[in-house]
N, CA, C and O of each residue as an XYZ file, in Angstrom:
584
protein
N     -18.440     22.130     56.571
C     -17.504     22.460     57.624
C     -18.296     22.777     58.888
O     -19.325     23.447     58.806
N     -17.839     22.308     60.074
C     -18.590     22.546     61.306
C     -18.593     24.025     61.690
O     -17.736     24.803     61.273
N     -19.575     24.374     62.486
C     -19.670     25.749     62.958
C     -18.504     26.062     63.883
O     -18.057     25.202     64.642
N     -18.022     27.268     63.821
C     -16.926     27.709     64.673
C     -17.420     28.707     65.714
O     -16.608     29.341     66.388
N     -18.706     28.854     65.856
C     -19.257     29.932     66.663
C     -20.078     29.437     67.850
O     -21.014     30.113     68.277
N     -19.738     28.256     68.392
C     -20.556     27.710     69.468
C     -20.431     28.490     70.774
O     -21.369     28.487     71.572
N     -19.311     29.151     71.016
C     -19.112     29.876     72.257
C     -19.073     31.385     72.039
O     -19.579     32.150     72.860
N     -18.482     31.801     70.951
C     -18.288     33.227     70.699
C     -18.259     33.486     69.200
O     -17.881     32.620     68.411
N     -18.663     34.687     68.827
C     -18.575     35.086     67.421
C     -17.171     35.551     67.047
O     -16.880     35.774     65.872
N     -16.305     35.698     68.041
C     -14.951     36.190     67.775
C     -14.159     35.156     66.984
O     -14.289     33.956     67.225
N     -13.345     35.612     66.047
C     -12.529     34.679     65.266
C     -11.459     34.017     66.135
O     -11.034     34.567     67.151
N     -11.039     32.841     65.716
C     -10.003     32.083     66.415
C      -8.726     32.158     65.587
O      -8.733     31.909     64.381
N      -7.633     32.506     66.259
C      -6.330     32.559     65.603
C      -5.461     31.438     66.146
O      -5.377     31.230     67.357
N      -4.818     30.720     65.237
C      -3.894     29.653     65.612
C      -2.482     30.103     65.236
O      -2.188     30.336     64.064
N      -1.620     30.221     66.235
C      -0.218     30.533     65.998
C       0.527     29.212     65.895
O       0.538     28.424     66.840
N       1.146     28.971     64.747
C       1.845     27.704     64.506
C       3.346     27.960     64.415
O       3.797     29.084     64.195
N       4.108     26.869     64.593
C       5.562     26.939     64.481
C       6.127     27.974     65.451
O       6.966     28.797     65.084
N       5.647     27.918     66.705
C       6.122     28.864     67.709
C       6.683     28.113     68.914
O       6.454     26.916     69.088
N       7.417     28.846     69.733
C       7.951     28.298     70.974
C       7.295     29.035     72.132
O       7.196     30.262     72.131
N       6.847     28.263     73.125
C       6.114     28.802     74.269
C       6.816     28.344     75.539
O       7.201     27.180     75.645
N       6.988     29.244     76.507
C       7.592     28.888     77.783
C       6.564     28.154     78.630
O       5.526     28.705     78.998
N       6.879     26.890     78.934
C       5.991     26.066     79.754
C       6.868     25.138     80.589
O       7.764     24.484     80.056
N       6.617     25.078     81.885
C       7.402     24.234     82.791
C       8.896     24.549     82.693
O       9.724     23.639     82.659
N       9.231     25.813     82.648
C      10.612     26.308     82.630
C      11.389     25.916     81.379
O      12.619     25.967     81.378
N      10.699     25.531     80.328
C      11.359     25.161     79.072
C      10.591     25.754     77.903
O       9.375     25.931     77.968
N      11.320     26.059     76.830
C      10.657     26.489     75.603
C      10.167     25.250     74.868
O      10.952     24.357     74.548
N       8.883     25.201     74.606
C       8.269     24.047     73.956
C       7.694     24.481     72.609
O       7.141     25.572     72.475
N       7.834     23.620     71.636
C       7.225     23.889     70.321
C       5.768     23.445     70.393
O       5.467     22.255     70.496
N       4.885     24.412     70.338
C       3.448     24.139     70.413
C       2.713     25.176     69.578
O       3.257     26.228     69.240
N       1.482     24.859     69.258
C       0.600     25.857     68.661
C      -0.068     26.616     69.799
O      -0.243     26.081     70.894
N      -0.433     27.845     69.539
C      -1.153     28.647     70.512
C      -2.441     29.112     69.854
O      -2.420     29.685     68.765
N      -3.557     28.864     70.518
C      -4.877     29.218     69.997
C      -5.422     30.385     70.817
O      -5.381     30.356     72.047
N      -5.930     31.406     70.140
C      -6.411     32.608     70.821
C      -7.746     33.035     70.225
O      -7.936     33.028     69.009
N      -8.672     33.410     71.119
C      -9.953     33.982     70.691
C     -10.255     35.164     71.601
O     -10.230     35.042     72.825
N     -10.534     36.280     71.001
C     -10.933     37.469     71.747
C      -9.900     37.839     72.820
O     -10.257     38.251     73.924
N      -8.613     37.686     72.477
C      -7.541     38.053     73.394
C      -7.262     37.049     74.490
O      -6.458     37.321     75.382
N      -7.907     35.897     74.446
C      -7.715     34.887     75.492
C      -7.160     33.602     74.890
O      -7.558     33.171     73.807
N      -6.229     33.006     75.629
C      -5.634     31.746     75.191
C      -6.651     30.629     75.397
O      -7.313     30.554     76.433
N      -6.761     29.772     74.403
C      -7.723     28.670     74.442
C      -7.030     27.339     74.717
O      -5.857     27.152     74.395
N      -7.775     26.426     75.315
C      -7.332     25.043     75.461
C      -7.676     24.349     74.145
O      -8.855     24.207     73.823
N      -6.673     23.911     73.376
C      -6.967     23.342     72.057
C      -7.805     22.065     72.116
O      -8.576     21.789     71.197
N      -7.659     21.286     73.186
C      -8.468     20.065     73.296
C      -9.942     20.405     73.467
O     -10.799     19.809     72.814
N     -10.238     21.357     74.336
C     -11.639     21.765     74.522
C     -12.197     22.378     73.244
O     -13.345     22.134     72.874
N     -11.372     23.173     72.580
C     -11.813     23.792     71.333
C     -12.191     22.726     70.313
O     -13.241     22.813     69.676
N     -11.346     21.733     70.162
C     -11.579     20.705     69.152
C     -12.711     19.756     69.555
O     -13.644     19.538     68.782
N     -12.629     19.194     70.764
C     -13.594     18.165     71.154
C     -14.934     18.730     71.620
O     -15.982     18.198     71.255
N     -14.919     19.791     72.416
C     -16.172     20.332     72.953
C     -16.879     21.262     71.966
O     -18.093     21.177     71.783
N     -16.117     22.137     71.340
C     -16.714     23.119     70.434
C     -16.675     22.691     68.977
O     -17.392     23.240     68.140
N     -15.850     21.726     68.685
C     -15.592     21.324     67.301
C     -15.180     22.548     66.482
O     -15.592     22.729     65.336
N     -14.350     23.380     67.118
C     -13.901     24.618     66.493
C     -12.638     24.421     65.679
O     -11.994     23.373     65.738
N     -12.306     25.425     64.936
C     -11.126     25.406     64.074
C     -10.604     26.839     63.961
O     -11.269     27.784     64.385
N      -9.438     26.988     63.400
C      -8.830     28.315     63.265
C      -9.437     29.076     62.096
O      -9.557     28.554     60.988
N      -9.814     30.314     62.362
C     -10.239     31.210     61.290
C      -9.017     31.791     60.586
O      -9.061     32.147     59.408
N      -7.929     31.875     61.342
C      -6.701     32.465     60.808
C      -5.512     31.704     61.392
O      -5.495     31.382     62.579
N      -4.519     31.421     60.549
C      -3.280     30.768     60.998
C      -2.119     31.735     60.783
O      -1.995     32.360     59.730
N      -1.277     31.841     61.802
C      -0.109     32.713     61.735
C       1.129     31.854     61.945
O       1.263     31.204     62.981
N       2.040     31.844     60.968
C       3.290     31.100     61.095
C       4.296     31.973     61.841
O       4.700     33.025     61.345
N       4.692     31.539     63.018
C       5.620     32.316     63.845
C       7.080     32.076     63.470
O       7.977     32.718     64.016
N       7.314     31.164     62.551
C       8.660     30.898     62.044
C       9.657     30.629     63.162
O      10.802     31.077     63.098
N       9.225     29.896     64.191
C      10.106     29.517     65.290
C      10.291     30.566     66.368
O      11.085     30.369     67.288
N       9.571     31.678     66.275
C       9.709     32.744     67.272
C       9.103     32.326     68.605
O       8.273     31.419     68.676
N       9.536     33.008     69.654
C       9.008     32.775     70.996
C       7.777     33.654     71.189
O       7.794     34.839     70.856
N       6.714     33.071     71.726
C       5.537     33.848     72.120
C       5.579     33.942     73.640
O       5.630     32.924     74.331
N       5.557     35.165     74.156
C       5.643     35.389     75.597
C       4.682     36.504     75.981
O       4.322     37.331     75.144
N       4.261     36.531     77.254
C       3.406     37.630     77.698
C       4.171     38.946     77.648
O       5.402     38.959     77.686
N       3.448     40.038     77.565
C       4.087     41.348     77.553
C       4.669     41.689     78.909
O       4.184     41.235     79.945
N       5.706     42.489     78.886
C       6.341     42.940     80.116
C       5.767     44.292     80.509
O       5.346     45.073     79.656
N       5.753     44.559     81.812
C       5.302     45.840     82.336
C       6.508     46.519     82.970
O       7.102     45.983     83.905
N       6.868     47.680     82.475
C       7.978     48.447     83.036
C       7.376     49.426     84.030
O       6.708     50.382     83.636
N       7.606     49.193     85.314
C       6.953     49.996     86.346
C       7.657     51.313     86.630
O       7.147     52.138     87.388
N       8.817     51.519     86.034
C       9.480     52.815     86.187
C      10.374     53.056     84.986
O      11.398     52.393     84.820
N       9.991     53.989     84.165
C      10.812     54.353     83.011
C      10.885     55.872     82.946
O       9.866     56.562     82.916
N      12.107     56.372     82.924
C      12.332     57.815     82.938
C      12.432     58.409     81.543
O      12.672     59.607     81.387
N      12.249     57.574     80.533
C      12.351     58.006     79.146
C      13.060     56.924     78.354
O      13.192     55.789     78.812
N      13.505     57.275     77.190
C      14.234     56.332     76.352
C      14.319     56.852     74.937
O      13.564     57.741     74.544
N      15.242     56.293     74.172
C      15.382     56.641     72.755
C      15.610     58.136     72.564
O      15.099     58.744     71.623
N      16.399     58.721     73.489
C      16.695     60.151     73.402
C      15.653     61.049     74.052
O      15.794     62.272     74.019
N      14.625     60.479     74.634
C      13.564     61.249     75.295
C      13.760     61.144     76.802
O      13.918     60.043     77.328
N      13.752     62.270     77.500
C      13.853     62.311     78.958
C      12.560     62.929     79.479
O      12.291     64.105     79.231
N      11.764     62.151     80.193
C      10.472     62.644     80.670
C      10.617     63.803     81.655
O       9.657     64.541     81.876
N      11.807     63.977     82.253
C      12.013     65.056     83.219
C      12.371     66.381     82.564
O      12.420     67.405     83.246
N      12.618     66.390     81.279
C      12.955     67.636     80.592
C      11.680     68.384     80.222
O      10.750     67.822     79.645
N      11.665     69.649     80.566
C      10.501     70.476     80.234
C      10.360     70.561     78.717
O      11.333     70.786     77.998
N       9.156     70.380     78.260
C       8.886     70.419     76.824
C       7.448     70.843     76.608
O       6.572     70.541     77.419
N       7.212     71.539     75.519
C       5.838     71.917     75.189
C       5.051     70.744     74.632
O       3.821     70.777     74.597
N       5.755     69.708     74.195
C       5.076     68.554     73.601
C       5.552     67.257     74.248
O       6.084     66.374     73.575
N       5.356     67.153     75.547
C       5.751     65.958     76.288
C       5.048     64.731     75.723
O       5.630     63.648     75.666
N       3.817     64.897     75.313
C       3.028     63.777     74.803
C       3.660     63.094     73.614
O       3.587     61.872     73.494
N       4.279     63.856     72.736
C       4.943     63.246     71.580
C       6.079     62.349     72.026
O       6.296     61.277     71.460
N       6.813     62.795     73.056
C       7.904     61.980     73.576
C       7.404     60.688     74.189
O       7.964     59.620     73.942
N       6.351     60.782     74.988
C       5.778     59.582     75.603
C       5.243     58.654     74.522
O       5.429     57.440     74.599
N       4.591     59.206     73.534
C       4.055     58.408     72.436
C       5.177     57.712     71.666
O       5.053     56.542     71.304
N       6.270     58.435     71.418
C       7.411     57.860     70.703
C       7.999     56.689     71.488
O       8.265     55.627     70.925
N       8.201     56.888     72.792
C       8.730     55.811     73.636
C       7.768     54.624     73.627
O       8.207     53.477     73.547
N       6.468     54.885     73.707
C       5.473     53.802     73.699
C       5.566     52.975     72.427
O       5.454     51.750     72.471
N       5.767     53.630     71.306
C       5.852     52.907     70.032
C       7.136     52.100     69.927
O       7.133     51.012     69.352
N       8.239     52.618     70.477
C       9.530     51.937     70.366
C       9.688     50.811     71.394
O      10.275     49.772     71.092
N       9.172     51.017     72.592
C       9.418     50.066     73.674
C       8.720     48.724     73.428
O       9.146     47.696     73.954
N       7.661     48.736     72.640
C       6.955     47.497     72.316
C       7.881     46.517     71.593
O       7.686     45.305     71.673
N       8.888     47.039     70.888
C       9.850     46.185     70.188
C      10.628     45.293     71.152
O      11.211     44.290     70.742
N      10.635     45.655     72.422
C      11.355     44.889     73.437
C      10.402     44.101     74.331
O      10.802     43.612     75.388
N       9.158     43.977     73.917
C       8.194     43.175     74.656
C       7.484     43.902     75.774
O       6.718     43.287     76.516
N       7.716     45.197     75.916
C       7.050     45.975     76.965
C       5.713     46.454     76.412
O       5.662     47.207     75.439
N       4.631     46.006     77.048
C       3.296     46.352     76.570
C       2.622     47.425     77.415
O       1.641     48.030     76.983
N       3.142     47.664     78.615
C       2.616     48.707     79.494
C       3.792     49.317     80.239
O       4.778     48.637     80.524
N       3.686     50.598     80.552
C       4.780     51.215     81.291
C       4.294     52.389     82.118
O       3.193     52.906     81.929
N       5.149     52.787     83.036
C       4.834     53.866     83.960
C       5.851     54.991     83.770
O       6.959     54.905     84.301
N       5.502     56.048     83.025
C       6.442     57.155     82.865
C       6.698     57.822     84.215
O       5.757     58.159     84.933
N       7.957     58.008     84.554
C       8.305     58.608     85.843
C       9.297     59.744     85.638
O      10.010     59.803     84.635
N       9.322     60.633     86.606
C      10.303     61.712     86.621
C      11.356     61.387     87.662
O      11.034     60.935     88.761
N      12.612     61.616     87.318
C      13.652     61.519     88.333
C      13.522     62.746     89.224
O      12.928     63.748     88.826
N      14.074     62.667     90.427
C      14.039     63.818     91.309
C      14.690     64.992     90.593
O      15.820     64.900     90.114
N      13.963     66.080     90.530
C      14.386     67.237     89.736
C      14.168     68.514     90.537
O      13.492     68.498     91.565
N      14.738     69.616     90.066
C      14.467     70.898     90.722
C      12.966     71.211     90.667
O      12.281     70.815     89.724
N      12.466     71.915     91.668
C      11.034     72.237     91.703
C      10.524     72.906     90.432
O       9.360     72.734     90.072
N      11.364     73.655     89.758
C      10.927     74.348     88.539
C      10.420     73.361     87.489
O       9.500     73.674     86.733
N      11.012     72.185     87.443
C      10.569     71.166     86.474
C       9.120     70.784     86.762
O       8.301     70.687     85.847
N       8.809     70.566     88.041
C       7.446     70.174     88.393
C       6.470     71.320     88.158
O       5.339     71.100     87.725
N       6.910     72.545     88.445
C       6.025     73.700     88.285
C       5.713     73.994     86.822
O       4.680     74.586     86.509
N       6.596     73.585     85.943
C       6.324     73.786     84.514
C       5.250     72.822     84.024
O       4.770     72.929     82.896
N       4.886     71.898     84.875
C       3.768     71.026     84.535
C       4.099     69.860     83.626
O       3.199     69.279     83.020
N       5.374     69.505     83.516
C       5.738     68.405     82.617
C       4.917     67.155     82.887
O       4.354     66.561     81.969
N       4.854     66.767     84.136
C       4.173     65.507     84.449
C       2.680     65.613     84.164
O       2.051     64.635     83.759
N       2.120     66.782     84.372
C       0.690     66.945     84.108
C       0.415     66.890     82.610
O      -0.625     66.393     82.177
N       1.352     67.402     81.829
C       1.199     67.304     80.379
C       1.297     65.855     79.921
O       0.603     65.437     78.994
N       2.164     65.096     80.580
C       2.254     63.668     80.247
C       0.911     63.013     80.502
O       0.396     62.287     79.651
N       0.346     63.266     81.663
C      -0.941     62.655     82.010
C      -2.030     62.998     81.004
O      -2.724     62.108     80.513
N      -2.182     64.264     80.700
C      -3.254     64.645     79.779
C      -2.970     64.127     78.378
O      -3.897     63.781     77.645
N      -1.709     64.069     78.003
C      -1.350     63.550     76.683
C      -1.680     62.069     76.577
O      -2.198     61.607     75.560
N      -1.376     61.336     77.629
C      -1.664     59.901     77.635
C      -3.155     59.673     77.457
O      -3.563     58.772     76.724
N      -3.955     60.465     78.107
C      -5.409     60.300     77.997
C      -5.917     60.592     76.585
O      -6.900     59.994     76.147
N      -5.259     61.505     75.869
C      -5.713     61.898     74.532
C      -5.207     60.984     73.432
O      -5.843     60.890     72.383
N      -4.106     60.320     73.630
C      -3.463     59.572     72.549
C      -3.881     58.115     72.565
O      -3.526     57.369     73.478
N      -4.627     57.716     71.568
C      -5.135     56.350     71.491
C      -4.045     55.342     71.152
O      -4.202     54.153     71.429
N      -2.939     55.794     70.554
C      -1.907     54.847     70.151
C      -1.069     54.364     71.335
O      -0.285     53.424     71.197
N      -1.230     55.002     72.497
C      -0.465     54.563     73.658
C      -1.043     53.267     74.203
O      -2.207     52.938     73.977
N      -0.209     52.550     74.917
C      -0.645     51.280     75.482
C      -1.813     51.506     76.431
O      -2.010     52.615     76.930
N      -2.580     50.465     76.677
C      -3.756     50.587     77.535
C      -3.391     51.007     78.948
O      -4.101     51.807     79.557
N      -2.305     50.484     79.474
C      -1.955     50.739     80.865
C      -0.708     51.599     80.950
O       0.393     51.077     81.127
N      -0.862     52.869     80.830
C       0.242     53.800     81.001
C      -0.066     54.625     82.238
O      -1.098     55.293     82.307
N       0.824     54.577     83.205
C       0.621     55.275     84.462
C       1.675     56.356     84.603
O       2.720     56.309     83.954
N       1.398     57.312     85.441
C       2.333     58.396     85.678
C       2.567     58.508     87.175
O       1.618     58.493     87.958
N       3.834     58.620     87.577
C       4.142     58.790     88.996
C       5.045     59.994     89.175
O       5.735     60.427     88.252
N       5.021     60.517     90.376
C       5.906     61.611     90.753
C       6.955     61.060     91.713
O       6.719     60.042     92.364
N       8.115     61.722     91.811
C       9.202     61.174     92.625
C       9.097     61.456     94.118
O      10.096     61.309     94.822
N       7.962     61.844     94.624
C       7.852     62.035     96.069
C       6.722     61.234     96.639
O       6.484     61.276     97.846
């Protein structure tokens, strides 16, 4: 079997039986990925003589890029503006649930609230919690309403 490591030691994953948005239409194609990057299958085959280390059957599902929610005030019963001793758990819970809807990054925000909410440090607890929790998405930002 030919070498699969001409460009990178990272494994190659081939997603089969999937639909991909291309030219404003869903197309049935395979998607090849190495080290988090989409590969050109022709270059992989002809230039690298590479092959898939792993095949994933998508069973007709759509593969799409992740969405970024630039303003989310909470969700799933969690309100980021409510004072809490464990704001981080709420942000973490929302992060785990929101991925089910294709959101891979988000910006926790507070709605305009009485000054007491800000003085209790809710938003600062969110920030420090985000920094400590590895299970949160890579790009989680925090904004204030002013």
